[in-house]
Every structure is written in C-alpha cells, then in structure tokens.
C-alpha positions as CSV (number, residue, x, y, z in Angstrom):
1,M,-5.5,-53.3,-61.3
2,P,-5.8,-57.2,-61.3
3,R,-2.7,-57.8,-59.2
4,E,-3.0,-61.5,-59.5
5,S,-2.1,-61.2,-63.2
6,I,0.8,-58.7,-62.8
7,V,4.4,-60.2,-63.0
8,P,7.8,-58.6,-62.7
9,L,9.0,-56.8,-65.8
10,E,11.9,-59.2,-66.4
11,E,9.4,-62.1,-66.6
12,A,6.8,-60.4,-68.8
13,V,6.2,-60.5,-72.6
14,D,3.3,-58.1,-72.4
15,V,3.6,-54.7,-70.7
16,L,1.0,-52.1,-70.0
17,L,2.8,-48.7,-70.1
18,L,1.0,-46.5,-67.7
19,C,1.1,-43.2,-69.5
20,S,-1.5,-41.9,-67.0
21,R,1.5,-41.6,-64.6
22,C,3.7,-39.8,-67.1
23,V,1.7,-36.6,-67.1
24,P,1.4,-34.1,-64.2
25,Y,-2.4,-34.3,-64.0
26,F,-5.0,-36.9,-63.7
27,D,-6.2,-38.0,-67.2
28,V,-9.4,-39.9,-66.4
29,K,-9.9,-41.2,-70.0
30,V,-6.3,-42.7,-70.2
31,Y,-6.6,-44.1,-66.7
32,L,-9.9,-45.9,-67.7
33,Q,-8.3,-47.3,-70.9
34,E,-5.4,-48.7,-68.9
35,L,-7.8,-50.2,-66.3
36,A,-10.1,-51.7,-68.9
37,F,-7.2,-53.2,-70.8
38,S,-5.6,-54.7,-67.7
39,H,-8.9,-56.4,-66.7
40,E,-9.4,-57.9,-70.2
41,L,-5.9,-59.2,-70.2
42,S,-6.5,-60.8,-66.8
43,D,-9.8,-62.3,-67.9
44,R,-8.0,-64.1,-70.7
45,G,-5.3,-65.5,-68.3
46,R,-2.6,-63.3,-69.8
47,S,0.0,-62.2,-67.3
48,F,1.6,-58.8,-67.9
49,A,3.9,-56.2,-66.3
50,V,3.1,-52.6,-65.6
51,A,5.6,-49.8,-66.1
52,D,5.8,-46.0,-66.1
53,D,9.4,-45.6,-67.2
54,P,9.7,-46.2,-71.0
55,A,13.5,-46.2,-70.8
56,R,13.3,-49.6,-69.1
57,L,11.3,-51.3,-71.8
58,F,13.1,-53.5,-74.4
59,D,11.9,-56.4,-76.6
60,K,8.3,-56.2,-75.1
61,S,4.8,-56.1,-76.5
62,I,3.5,-52.8,-75.1
63,A,0.0,-51.5,-74.9
64,W,-0.1,-47.7,-74.3
65,F,-2.8,-45.0,-74.4
66,L,-2.1,-41.4,-75.3
67,P,-2.7,-38.5,-72.8
68,D,-3.1,-35.1,-74.5
69,H,0.2,-33.8,-73.1
70,L,2.4,-36.8,-72.9
71,I,5.3,-35.0,-74.5
72,T,6.2,-31.6,-72.9
73,P,6.8,-28.9,-73.7
74,R,4.2,-29.4,-76.4
75,L,5.4,-28.0,-79.8
76,W,3.4,-26.9,-82.7
77,D,3.9,-30.2,-84.5
78,H,2.9,-32.2,-81.5
79,S,1.8,-35.2,-83.6
80,R,5.4,-35.5,-84.7
81,Q,6.5,-35.5,-81.1
82,V,4.1,-38.4,-80.3
83,Y,5.3,-40.3,-83.4
84,D,9.0,-39.8,-82.4
85,F,8.1,-41.1,-78.9
86,A,6.5,-44.3,-80.3
87,A,9.2,-44.8,-82.9
88,S,11.9,-44.5,-80.2
89,L,10.1,-47.2,-78.2
90,E,10.1,-49.4,-81.3
91,R,13.9,-48.8,-81.8
92,Q,14.3,-50.4,-78.3
93,G,12.9,-53.5,-79.9
94,N,9.3,-53.2,-78.7
95,R,6.1,-53.9,-80.5
96,L,3.4,-51.3,-79.8
97,F,-0.3,-51.0,-79.7
98,C,-0.7,-48.4,-81.2
99,S,2.4,-48.4,-83.4
100,S,4.4,-45.4,-84.6
101,G,2.8,-45.8,-88.0
102,E,-0.7,-45.7,-86.5
103,T,0.1,-42.6,-84.5
104,L,0.9,-40.7,-87.7
105,Y,-2.8,-40.4,-88.3
106,W,-3.4,-38.6,-85.0
107,E,-4.1,-34.8,-85.5
108,N,-2.1,-34.8,-88.7
109,K,-4.6,-34.0,-91.4
110,A,-2.1,-33.5,-94.3
111,Y,-0.6,-37.0,-93.8
112,M,-4.1,-38.5,-93.2
113,H,-5.5,-37.2,-96.4
114,E,-2.4,-38.1,-98.4
115,R,-2.8,-41.7,-97.3
116,L,-6.6,-41.7,-97.9
117,A,-6.0,-40.5,-101.4
118,D,-3.3,-43.1,-102.0
119,C,-5.7,-45.8,-100.9
120,G,-8.6,-44.5,-103.0
121,V,-10.8,-43.8,-100.0
122,P,-13.6,-41.5,-101.0
123,T,-13.5,-38.2,-99.2
124,P,-15.0,-34.7,-99.7
125,R,-13.0,-32.9,-102.3
126,T,-9.7,-31.8,-100.6
127,I,-6.8,-29.8,-101.8
128,N,-3.5,-29.4,-100.0
129,L,-2.1,-25.9,-99.7
130,T,1.4,-24.8,-98.7
131,A,3.2,-21.5,-98.6
132,E,4.7,-22.5,-102.0
133,S,1.5,-23.5,-103.7
134,R,-1.0,-21.0,-102.4
135,D,-0.3,-18.4,-105.2
136,T,-1.0,-20.9,-108.0
137,A,-3.8,-22.9,-106.2
138,V,-7.3,-22.7,-107.8
139,F,-9.9,-21.6,-105.4
140,N,-13.2,-22.9,-106.9
141,I,-14.9,-24.6,-104.0
142,E,-17.8,-22.7,-102.4
143,P,-18.7,-22.8,-99.6
144,V,-15.4,-24.1,-98.4
145,L,-13.5,-25.1,-95.2
146,I,-9.9,-24.3,-94.5
147,K,-8.5,-26.8,-92.0
148,E,-5.2,-26.4,-90.2
149,E,-2.9,-29.3,-90.3
150,H,-2.9,-30.2,-86.6
151,S,-6.4,-29.1,-85.7
152,A,-8.6,-31.3,-83.7
153,G,-12.4,-31.4,-83.0
154,S,-13.7,-28.0,-84.1
155,Y,-10.5,-26.1,-83.5
156,G,-8.5,-24.8,-86.5
157,V,-11.5,-25.3,-88.9
158,H,-12.4,-22.1,-90.8
159,H,-15.6,-21.8,-92.8
160,F,-16.0,-19.4,-95.7
161,L,-19.1,-18.8,-97.8
162,R,-17.1,-17.2,-100.6
163,T,-13.9,-18.4,-102.3
164,A,-12.6,-14.9,-102.3
165,D,-12.7,-14.8,-98.5
166,A,-11.0,-18.2,-98.3
167,R,-8.3,-17.0,-100.7
168,E,-7.7,-13.9,-98.7
169,F,-7.4,-16.0,-95.5
170,V,-4.8,-18.3,-97.1
171,Q,-2.8,-15.5,-98.6
172,N,-2.5,-13.8,-95.2
173,Y,-1.9,-17.0,-93.3
174,A,1.6,-17.2,-91.6
175,F,2.6,-20.7,-92.7
176,R,5.0,-22.5,-90.4
177,P,7.9,-24.5,-91.9
178,T,6.6,-27.6,-93.6
179,E,3.0,-26.7,-92.7
180,S,0.0,-27.4,-94.9
181,L,-3.6,-26.2,-94.9
182,L,-6.4,-28.3,-96.3
183,M,-9.1,-26.7,-98.5
184,Q,-12.1,-28.9,-98.4
185,E,-15.6,-28.8,-99.7
186,V,-18.6,-28.5,-97.4
187,V,-20.6,-31.6,-98.1
188,P,-23.9,-30.4,-99.6
189,G,-27.1,-31.1,-97.7
190,A,-25.3,-32.9,-94.8
191,T,-26.8,-32.2,-91.4
192,R,-25.2,-35.1,-89.6
193,D,-22.2,-37.3,-89.6
194,M,-21.4,-40.7,-88.1
195,R,-18.5,-41.8,-85.8
196,L,-17.9,-45.5,-86.7
197,T,-15.5,-47.1,-84.1
198,M,-13.8,-50.1,-85.4
199,V,-11.4,-52.8,-84.0
200,G,-10.0,-54.9,-86.8
201,D,-13.0,-56.0,-88.8
202,S,-15.5,-55.5,-86.0
203,P,-17.6,-52.4,-85.2
204,I,-17.9,-51.3,-81.6
205,R,-21.6,-50.4,-81.5
206,S,-21.6,-48.8,-78.1
207,A,-19.0,-46.4,-79.4
208,T,-20.6,-45.8,-82.9
209,F,-23.1,-42.9,-83.1
210,W,-24.6,-40.2,-85.2
211,R,-23.9,-36.5,-84.4
212,I,-26.9,-34.6,-85.5
213,K,-27.0,-30.8,-85.8
214,S,-29.7,-29.1,-83.7
215,T,-32.6,-27.2,-85.2
216,E,-31.2,-24.0,-83.7
217,T,-27.8,-24.6,-85.4
218,L,-29.4,-25.3,-88.7
219,A,-31.5,-22.2,-88.5
220,S,-28.5,-20.1,-87.7
221,R,-26.4,-18.4,-90.4
222,R,-23.3,-19.5,-88.6
223,W,-21.8,-22.8,-89.9
224,T,-20.5,-25.2,-87.2
225,T,-19.3,-28.7,-87.1
226,T,-21.4,-31.5,-85.6
227,A,-19.5,-31.4,-82.3
228,T,-21.7,-31.7,-79.2
229,T,-20.2,-28.4,-78.1
230,Y,-22.6,-26.8,-80.5
231,G,-25.6,-28.6,-79.2
232,S,-25.6,-31.6,-81.6
233,T,-27.5,-34.6,-80.4
234,V,-26.0,-38.1,-80.2
235,D,-27.9,-41.1,-81.5
236,H,-26.4,-44.6,-81.3
237,G,-29.1,-46.2,-83.4
238,N,-29.8,-46.8,-87.1
239,I,-26.2,-47.6,-88.1
240,P,-26.2,-48.9,-91.8
241,E,-24.6,-52.3,-91.9
242,Y,-23.0,-51.9,-95.3
243,V,-20.4,-49.4,-93.9
244,V,-18.7,-52.0,-91.7
245,P,-16.9,-54.1,-94.4
246,Q,-16.0,-50.9,-96.3
247,A,-14.5,-49.4,-93.1
248,A,-12.6,-52.7,-92.3
249,E,-11.1,-52.6,-95.8
250,Y,-10.1,-49.0,-95.4
251,M,-8.3,-49.8,-92.2
252,R,-6.5,-52.8,-93.7
253,Q,-5.2,-50.5,-96.5
254,L,-4.2,-47.8,-94.1
255,G,-2.5,-50.2,-91.7
256,M,-4.7,-49.4,-88.7
257,R,-5.9,-51.9,-86.1
258,T,-8.4,-49.6,-84.4
259,A,-9.8,-46.3,-85.4
260,G,-12.6,-43.8,-85.0
261,I,-13.8,-43.1,-88.6
262,D,-16.0,-40.1,-89.3
263,L,-18.4,-40.7,-92.2
264,I,-20.8,-38.3,-93.9
265,W,-23.3,-38.5,-96.7
266,V,-24.3,-36.0,-99.4
267,D,-27.9,-34.8,-98.6
268,D,-27.9,-37.2,-95.6
269,D,-28.8,-39.8,-98.3
270,L,-27.7,-43.3,-97.0
271,S,-28.3,-44.8,-100.4
272,R,-25.2,-42.9,-101.6
273,P,-21.6,-44.1,-100.8
274,P,-20.3,-42.5,-97.6
275,L,-17.4,-40.0,-97.6
276,V,-14.6,-40.3,-95.0
277,L,-14.0,-37.1,-93.2
278,E,-11.3,-38.3,-90.8
279,V,-9.7,-41.4,-89.3
280,S,-7.8,-41.5,-86.0
281,P,-6.3,-44.3,-83.8
282,Y,-7.3,-42.2,-80.7
283,Y,-10.9,-41.4,-80.3
284,Q,-13.6,-40.5,-77.8
285,P,-16.1,-43.3,-77.6
286,N,-19.1,-41.3,-76.3
287,P,-21.1,-44.3,-75.0
288,P,-25.0,-44.3,-74.9
289,K,-26.7,-42.4,-72.1
290,P,-28.8,-44.3,-69.6
291,E,-32.4,-44.0,-70.4
292,R,-33.1,-41.9,-67.3
293,Y,-31.0,-39.1,-68.8
294,D,-32.8,-39.1,-72.2
295,H,-34.0,-35.5,-71.6
296,W,-30.5,-34.3,-71.1
297,S,-28.3,-33.0,-73.9
298,Y,-25.2,-35.2,-74.4
299,K,-23.0,-32.2,-73.6
300,R,-24.8,-32.0,-70.2
301,Y,-24.4,-35.7,-69.6
302,K,-20.7,-35.5,-70.2
303,Q,-20.4,-32.7,-67.8
304,K,-22.0,-34.7,-64.9
305,P,-19.8,-37.7,-64.9
306,F,-19.8,-38.5,-61.2
307,I,-23.5,-39.4,-60.9
308,R,-24.5,-43.1,-60.7
309,E,-24.3,-44.7,-64.1
310,G,-22.4,-41.7,-65.2
311,Y,-20.2,-41.0,-68.2
312,F,-17.0,-42.3,-66.8
313,L,-18.5,-45.7,-65.8
314,R,-20.0,-46.0,-69.3
315,Q,-16.6,-45.1,-70.8
316,Y,-14.9,-47.8,-68.8
317,E,-17.4,-50.4,-70.0
318,V,-16.9,-49.4,-73.7
319,F,-13.1,-49.4,-73.3
320,R,-13.4,-53.0,-71.9
321,E,-15.4,-54.0,-75.0
322,I,-12.7,-52.4,-77.3
323,A,-9.9,-54.1,-75.4
324,G,-11.7,-57.4,-75.5
325,R,-12.0,-57.1,-79.3
326,V,-8.4,-56.2,-79.6
327,L,-7.3,-59.3,-77.7
328,D,-9.8,-61.7,-79.2
329,Q,-8.6,-60.7,-82.7
330,R,-5.0,-61.1,-81.7
331,L,-4.2,-57.5,-82.5
332,F,-2.0,-57.3,-79.4
C-alpha cells in the first residue's frame, strides 16, 4: 500500500474498504484489485483511508471489491445478500463503487434480463419461467438452454437438444420461493463469444477478448459454453470497434459504471448486430499471455500464476488500468 497517501479515517473523504480482510482466506484477485486501486489513487495525489470494519464507515466515498464469500453463511440467493450489504452501507450515508444498484446485476440472471429487456438491449430469445408459469409456458425453442437464476460461469446452465426434454426438466425442477429459470435459445452458428470490459465509455482492451471453442469441443456431440475450462482459446485481438459506443450506451441505460459484457453473433458474422449474453459489474479480466507462453492453453497459464510474468502480475497491471480509467472519468 502507498502509505504516504493513507490518512486517518476521520480525515478522509475516500475510503478503500479492504474486503480481502473480511473473509477467512486469501482472495488474491480482490487483494490485487485493492492494491491496484490504492496505487492509482496515490498517483493522482488523492489521499484516502483504509478500513476493514464496515460498521465504522459513515458519509464516505467507498471503493470496495467483492470476494466470493463476503457474506457468510452463503444462502441460495447470495446475490441478494451482497445487495443488502451494499444497500446497508449506503444507508450509513456512504457512496459506493460499486453501488447497491450495480451489484443487483451480479449472478442474478432474472433481474439482469428484465433490465436488458426494459432497455431494449438485443439478447438471444429469453423466456422467464417460474413455478406458477411453467405449466402454461410455450416450449418452442430448440435447441435450448435452461439457466438457473443465480448460476455463474458454466454452472447451472443446462443444454437440451429437444424441447420435450427441456419441458420435462422444468416440470420436475424444485423451484425455490421467488426463483426463476431462464429458457434461452442457443445462438445458431456461434462458435465464439467476446468479453468486452468497459469503464464508462472506454473499453479496457487488455481485458477484452474472444473465447473460441476448440476443434475438439466443436467435434463433440456434447454442447459446452466457451469457458476456458472446456479448452476454449483466448484471443485479445480483432475487436470490432463499432461495439464500443453500443456497449457504452447500454451501460448508461443500465446505470453501470464498469462491466464485463458478453457479446455473441449469429453464425459468428460480425456484420450482424451483436447479442448481449450477460453483463456483470464483477468480472475476470483474463489479461493477455506473455508471448513466451503462446504454446500454452489459457487454462494452463492461469494455473501457473507464480512464474515470472505470470497471471497474477498481469492481472494487477490490468486492474491498475481499470482503476485509472475509473478515476480519470470521475466515476469515483
């Protein structure tokens, strides 16, 4: 931490809430975010306090970064727990980055798609299913995905070639109170998608990349997402410029200051308008690999983080770029 920029809490306007100290394990991603943000604040001559006790924070501007298990015990609707935590900090008179409203998009697919639809953001065809509506819902999308409301990454995503199988899954699903499932079309002809990382109206190119399914995955009968867990390659090049102003406008309508936005194209045809798969205020930047590791899969690179020029160092550099854009655009 840049100690020369740290001031006592009672003297500070800005506070860096060290959520990395609020969990019983070392969360390297959150620690790197905090470190990067503190260095960018210091470089701009902004003094700040650090704190790890949210109960002491009143009438402050607070930057905070979310560990996976900030709220324990973790309930099924953990996104609501995180929202309540942020909203409670705001009720103490604080201004947050990210705000409670922004946290509502985190691992909350039902709310996210409701807001995307309200704002007219183009998405794959998506239908909200509940315990009350499943008997009357029309199942006419094939092949189809059924996504659980609080799923993340590839977890909680179910693929069905036939609508009859999807209907049977939904009919037998044990809905929790207030739970929704999302029935969504599989985008035809798509073998890749793009993570576009935005801060305000600016893209973060070092954290923007294609996820491309491997030839082995495409040859298999088993459908998977583009997650690197399934062998997808990561390519940080060839990002179409026209998506940036579109994404900036989407974020303005959604009330988000920073987001990872997942985009996909029918038939991988970049001349078509992109469809938005998801948006989230919390995201994995996946920075470019050093050239010396070009022959490694991205999955292998992420699993070898302690080598020189490794994944963690690159993450820190990207987090500094993100923090710098946040501060330069006066978003915090």
